[in-house]
Backbone as numpy.savetxt, mean C-alpha at the origin, in Angstrom:
# Nx Ny Nz CAx CAy CAz Cx Cy Cz
23.21 -3.08 1.34 22.29 -3.04 1.20 21.92 -1.65 1.53
20.50 -1.94 0.83 19.96 -0.30 1.18 19.06 -0.46 2.79
18.40 0.48 3.28 17.86 0.98 4.08 16.71 1.24 3.85
15.93 0.80 4.99 14.03 1.09 5.05 14.24 2.61 5.07
12.67 2.96 4.19 12.13 3.77 4.50 11.43 4.97 5.86
11.78 5.82 6.06 10.99 6.43 7.52 9.55 6.22 7.07
8.94 5.45 8.82 7.60 5.11 8.83 7.17 3.52 8.10
8.36 3.16 7.96 7.98 2.07 7.10 7.02 1.00 7.91
8.13 0.44 9.17 7.73 -0.30 9.78 6.60 0.10 10.31
5.98 1.07 10.58 4.30 1.73 11.64 3.16 1.70 9.70
4.17 1.27 9.20 2.49 1.68 8.00 2.75 -0.14 7.87
3.55 -0.44 7.25 3.38 -1.98 7.75 2.52 -2.99 8.88
2.98 -2.05 10.06 1.76 -2.70 11.26 -0.01 -1.85 11.05
0.27 -0.75 10.45 -0.74 0.15 10.43 -1.83 -1.37 8.51
-1.07 -1.79 8.08 -1.86 -2.30 7.21 -2.75 -3.96 7.82
-1.34 -4.10 8.99 -1.62 -5.22 8.94 -2.62 -5.88 9.97
-2.96 -4.49 10.80 -3.68 -4.27 11.63 -5.18 -4.07 10.39
-5.36 -2.62 9.25 -6.26 -3.08 9.62 -7.12 -4.20 7.74
-6.00 -4.84 7.63 -6.32 -6.10 6.62 -5.45 -7.03 6.95
-5.68 -7.60 8.55 -5.24 -9.11 8.62 -4.44 -10.14 8.19
-5.42 -10.50 7.28 -5.49 -11.88 6.54 -5.40 -11.79 5.02
-4.78 -10.43 4.65 -4.83 -10.72 3.32 -3.24 -10.20 2.60
-2.70 -10.51 1.85 -0.98 -10.53 1.73 -1.32 -9.01 0.73
-2.04 -8.76 -0.47 -2.50 -7.93 -1.39 -3.54 -7.74 -1.04
-3.05 -6.04 -1.91 -5.41 -5.04 -1.74 -4.77 -4.67 -2.95
-6.84 -4.48 -3.51 -6.42 -4.52 -5.17 -7.28 -1.98 -4.43
-7.39 -1.72 -4.97 -7.33 -0.46 -5.83 -7.98 0.25 -4.91
-9.24 -0.51 -4.18 -10.19 0.25 -3.10 -9.83 0.46 -1.88
-9.07 -0.79 -2.34 -8.66 -1.48 -0.14 -7.27 -0.72 -0.03
-6.65 0.16 -1.29 -5.73 1.08 -1.16 -6.08 2.65 -0.51
-7.16 2.66 -0.83 -8.50 4.03 -1.33 -8.24 4.44 0.18
-9.25 2.72 0.61 -9.59 2.95 1.88 -8.62 3.44 3.06
-7.32 2.78 3.21 -6.16 2.53 3.90 -5.30 3.83 3.90
-5.46 4.20 2.23 -5.33 6.27 2.15 -6.46 6.57 3.25
-7.56 6.62 2.93 -9.07 7.86 3.56 -8.84 8.63 2.23
-7.96 8.21 1.01 -8.50 8.63 -0.53 -9.17 7.79 -1.68
-9.90 8.90 -2.31 -10.55 8.47 -3.63 -9.94 7.32 -3.79
-10.26 6.63 -5.21 -10.00 5.56 -5.94 -8.66 6.47 -7.11
-9.73 7.21 -7.32 -9.45 8.23 -8.66 -7.71 9.34 -8.06
-7.56 8.90 -6.60 -6.08 9.68 -6.32 -5.25 8.77 -6.46
-5.93 8.06 -6.02 -4.83 6.49 -5.41 -3.77 6.41 -7.22
-4.90 6.28 -7.93 -4.09 6.33 -10.04 -3.07 7.42 -10.14
-3.74 8.44 -9.35 -3.06 9.45 -9.38 -1.83 10.04 -8.54
-1.42 9.55 -7.77 -0.23 8.84 -6.61 0.46 8.35 -7.38
0.06 7.49 -8.33 1.09 6.54 -8.95 1.25 5.33 -8.36
0.31 4.61 -7.51 0.94 3.36 -6.71 1.09 2.41 -7.68
2.04 2.03 -7.76 3.08 1.09 -9.01 2.04 -0.33 -8.15
0.39 -1.29 -9.12 0.14 -2.07 -9.02 0.29 -3.23 -10.04
0.43 -5.08 -9.81 0.66 -5.86 -10.74 0.10 -6.20 -11.60
0.12 -6.06 -12.66 -0.14 -5.57 -13.88 -1.45 -6.96 -14.10
-0.92 -8.16 -13.90 -1.82 -9.23 -14.05 -3.21 -9.34 -12.80
-2.32 -8.91 -11.65 -3.66 -9.04 -10.44 -4.57 -7.73 -10.50
-3.36 -6.53 -10.67 -3.96 -5.17 -10.89 -3.82 -5.56 -8.84
-3.31 -5.74 -7.87 -3.02 -6.06 -6.38 -1.75 -5.54 -6.30
-1.23 -5.06 -4.98 -0.48 -4.74 -4.85 -0.23 -5.44 -3.05
0.90 -5.97 -2.99 1.66 -6.57 -1.47 1.40 -5.25 -1.23
1.40 -5.97 0.89 1.58 -4.65 1.75 2.83 -4.21 1.50
4.20 -4.84 1.68 5.01 -4.05 1.84 5.55 -3.43 0.70
5.30 -3.84 -0.23 5.30 -2.34 -0.96 4.26 -1.68 -1.27
3.42 -1.13 -1.24 2.51 -0.31 -0.58 3.29 0.39 0.26
3.60 -0.19 1.84 4.45 0.40 2.52 5.19 1.40 1.41
6.25 0.66 0.83 8.12 1.23 -0.06 6.92 2.36 -0.24
6.43 2.09 -1.35 5.47 3.52 -1.52 5.47 4.86 -1.22
4.10 4.71 -0.11 4.08 5.74 0.19 4.66 6.55 1.41
5.70 5.88 1.53 6.72 6.20 2.98 6.97 7.24 2.56
7.62 8.45 3.25 8.46 8.91 2.61 9.97 9.20 2.49
């Protein structure tokens, strides 16, 4: 069984605090959370669901943690 990446739980807590009623986020919301522009989100190659254009908070936390 795999281990959590460092900072995963802290990132999830921050995402839940900033977006308490949402399970999935779009590119603009991810950019706001990260404090960057939407083009930077694309450049960092954050993977979004192809059909919805959204990413779950847990998947985002996995992708941006160390």
